[in-house]
N, C-alpha and C positions, 0 to 999 in steps of 0.2 A: 504494500500500500504506500502511496506517495502523496505528499501535499506540496503544492508549489509555494515556495518561500521566496518572495522577491527581495533582492538585495540592492541597496543604493549606497554608492560610495559617498562618504562625507567629504567636505572641503578639506584639503590637505592630506587626505589619505594616500598611502602608497599603493597604487593600483597594481603594482607588481607582486604584492603579497597575495597568496592564494586565498580565494573565498572559502567559506566552510565547505569541507569535503569529507565524504565517507572514504576512508583509506582502504577498506576491503569491501567486497560485494555484500557481505552479511553484517557489516558494522552497524550498530544501532546509532552510534554517535558520529557526528561530523566534526572533525577537528577545526578549531578556530584559533587564529594566530594574533599575537600582539601586533598592532599597527600604530606606531607612535607618530606624533606630529613631527614635521621636518626637523625642528630644533632639538628633538629628543632621540632621533633615530640612532645616532652613533652611540650615545651613552646608554640607552635603554633605562631600566630601573633595577636597582638592587634592593631586595627585601631583606632587612636584618631579621634575625630570629625574633619571632613574636610580632613582627610588623605586618601591616596589610596595606594594599594599594589597589586602586581602581585602574585596571589596565585596559586601554582603548583597543578596539578592533578595527576602527576606521569605517564602519558601516552602520546603517540602519536597516530594518527589515519590515516587510509587510507579511504578516502571518494571517492565513485565512481564518475567518470566523469559525468557531468550533474547535480550534486548535490552540495550543500553547507551544512555546519552545522552552525546554528546560536546559539550564546551563549547569553542567556538572564538571567536577574536577577530573583531571587525567590521572589514572591509577599509577602510571610510571613516575610522574612527578611526586605523587604522594608517597610512594614506596621509597624512592631513591633520595628525596630531598625534604619530605615533610610539607610539600606545597599543596594546599587545598583551597577551598573557597569558604569565605565567612558564612555565606547564606546558601548552603548546598542542600538540595538543588535550588538554584535561582529560577524564577519563572518570568518569562517575557510574555505578556498578554497580547492577544490578537489586535487590540486597539492601540498598542504602543508603537510610535513611529520615530522615537528618538534614538540617539547614539547607543550602540550596544557596547557595554563594558563588562569586564570580568573582575569581580572583587576577590583578589587572591590574598592568602595569608600564609606566612611562613611558620609552620609548627616545628620546623627543624631547629637544630642548634647552631647552624652556620648560616651566614648570609647567602642568599641565592640571587643570581643575576638573571633578569629576563631581558633577552635580546629582541630587537626588532625582527619580526617575522617568526618568532618562536611559537610553537604550539602550546597554548596555555589552558585550554579547556575543551569540552566537547558539547555540542548542541544536540538535543534529542527533541524531535517533534512528537507531540502526544495529543490525542483527542481530549477534549474537555467536556465533562458532564457537570453542569451546575446543579447544586442542591436547592431544594425548595424548603427552607427552614421554617418550621412551624412549632409554636409553643404548645406543650402538652403537659398535663399534670401527672400522667402515667406513662412509663416506658415498659415495653415487653421485657420479661425476665429471660435471662440466659444462664447457662452453666457458670460462666465466668463472673457474671454480675458486675459489681463495681470494683473488682480487683484490678489494681493498677500495675505499675512497674514491677516486674519480677513475679507477679502473682500466679503465673502459669507454671512455675517450677524452674529448676535449673538444668534439667536434662531433657 
């Protein structure tokens, strides 16, 4: 199943940087790359341990109604360097048309450098079902009931 996601380059974007792309035929996520402003391309951004930064992608999107785009961390960056996202998964709504940025955080112990053009996250297109929230005095009983975190056991 496919959904057409229109991409628009933002002013100052490096159009030689690849657009989001599925790297294999069965990949769920499309890799997205850092696309810094001209005055920041050479330097990139270095995230100190514990620091976070909004990394630009250089584009905006048009997502069809009934879909969202989830922004997720790259597992390789997480495993090797402790790089993740502050709000994972991030959601881009179908009615948003502004710049796409990735809010990265360094959970590692060493500074991590993000270079211009580096793959920083992945985008997942997903259908959206909106809930119809209704006040009720009674909720159906279940086996779990109101048991919260860890209430279903450890094994």
